[in-house]
C-alpha positions in Angstrom: 88.3 105.6 81.9 87.0 108.4 79.7 87.3 111.0 82.4 89.8 114.0 83.2 89.8 113.5 86.9 88.5 111.1 89.7 86.3 112.7 92.4 87.2 110.5 95.2 90.1 107.9 95.1 90.1 105.1 97.7 93.1 103.3 98.8 92.0 99.7 99.9 93.5 97.5 102.3 96.5 99.0 104.1 99.9 97.3 103.3 102.5 97.8 106.1 105.2 96.8 103.5 104.6 100.0 101.6 105.9 103.3 103.0 102.9 105.3 104.0 104.7 108.7 103.3 105.4 107.6 99.7 101.6 106.7 99.3 100.6 110.1 100.6 103.2 111.9 98.6 101.9 110.2 95.4 98.3 111.0 96.3 99.2 114.6 97.1 100.8 115.0 93.7 97.6 113.5 92.0 95.6 116.1 93.9 97.9 118.9 93.0 97.9 117.9 89.4 94.0 117.8 89.4 94.0 114.1 88.5 91.8 113.3 91.8 90.0 115.8 93.8 90.0 113.8 97.2 91.4 110.5 98.4 90.7 108.3 101.3 91.2 104.8 102.6 89.1 101.7 103.0 89.1 99.2 106.0 92.2 100.6 107.6 92.7 100.0 111.3 93.1 103.0 113.7 97.1 102.8 113.8 97.6 103.6 110.1 94.8 106.1 110.1 96.6 108.1 112.8 100.0 107.6 111.3 98.7 109.0 107.9 97.4 112.1 109.7 100.8 112.6 111.5 102.8 112.1 108.3 100.5 114.5 106.3 100.9 117.2 109.0 104.6 116.7 109.3 105.4 116.8 105.7 102.8 119.2 104.4 101.0 116.5 102.4 97.2 116.2 101.8 95.4 114.3 104.4 93.0 111.4 103.7 89.4 112.8 103.6 87.4 109.5 103.7 87.4 106.2 105.3 85.1 103.3 103.9 84.9 100.8 106.7 83.3 97.4 106.8 80.1 98.2 108.7 76.8 96.4 109.0 74.4 95.2 111.6 76.7 92.3 112.3 80.1 94.0 111.9 80.0 97.0 114.2 83.5 97.1 115.6 84.2 100.3 113.8 82.1 102.1 116.3 84.5 101.5 119.0 87.7 102.6 117.4 87.6 103.8 113.8 84.8 106.3 114.1 85.9 108.1 117.1 89.4 108.5 115.7 87.9 109.8 112.4 85.8 112.3 114.4 89.0 113.3 116.5 90.9 114.2 113.2 88.0 115.7 111.5 
């Protein structure tokens, strides 16, 4: 890619078959190695967002910093669940 690091790495589409603790551990290692500065997720439901926060806290891992939801004038469901959850966890 011709760069020394990635500013924001987005994990798209939550996969329940993949252990979230392993994913957070790998992303934390990338942050600690200065390969990525921040990471987040895209189009995740509330349940895995909350689970990621709990796992990060319990295992001293980095927390996701961003969420890239599907959001438009026609798709506004994110306002009911995801945005309040993100606000609650900072």
